[in-house]
C-alpha angles and dihedrals in degrees: 000000000000124000095263093052092048092048091052092046095048097039094239132116126261088239089059091054091048089051092050089052093050093052093044094245094120120005116176116245095230148024132210121241088265093051102259118147118258121196122207127206088261090054090053091051089053091048090051090055093045092053093047093052091044091052089050088063102258116145114241093253090060092042089058091052092049098048092044093050103130092205094058119082121190091270091053091050089053093049091049093047092046090053092048092048092050090052091050091047092054091048091048093049090051091049092049092050092049093049092048092052091049090050091051092046092051090048087057093044093239104147097177123134118249089253091052092049092054091045091054106034107018109200093347114080120182095221091060088073096040097101094045093046092048091050091052102038107010094115095053130097089233090061092049092049092049092050092050093049102041093044088072097044119123128201089269090053091052091047089054094046092048092048092051091050094049091048095056091043091052091052091047089053091048091052091049092051091047090056095245107163115246090231094051123110095254093051093045090048089055089050090052090049088052090052093049091049090057090047092050097047107029121007142331100288109203122198089256093052091045092051088052090053090050091055091048091056090066099031098049110066092208093061091040091054091051093056094040090057088060095047134340110258093016096121092059092042093053091045092051092047091051092050092048091049092051091051091047094052095043091057 
């Protein structure tokens, strides 16, 4: 193949191939009678290896050393390149994941450090559910209210919100263990406190919205698992108390 054909095939410029020839990195095996470069299949194999190592970030001086390594046959080059590409792929995936999380966090207005996020939320981070929540409720006034409020929250705000939530969950669990019926006044009062807590910290939580949340606690396995870790049967208990409170206040 001539230099133009090789350049088109490899996606490089003719000038690049001329440069590789000048520095001895890739010299074509033959010339035509008029002096034009002619590349053999072996030359193309070498070019393929050169380009792979170059794309992996090696300077051309090191690329020359690698492809001229007498102990490395073509199979060894492929194994080495495969290993290097796998390493790069893992680093790239980690970088993509980190960037995506930062994008989501900024969209929520949570400007906490990674350490602060783990201190506050453990293995549950609010921004992980941002896209799903926006898809489900993004066109509602409740969503807009929540975005406006939480965007300004500091670490201290989140500590307070988290503490309030854990407090009402702990008292729900205590009522469940004590055998307090979910439709009793104490349990319904806890449900109303839960609703007011949401209204105070996130958005105006109507009885209808609150009842929907109660259903979600038993229908969405992620929320169910959260409550079940606190006390077995707590997800259903909270859901029932919320439903009972909604019915009481609608009467």
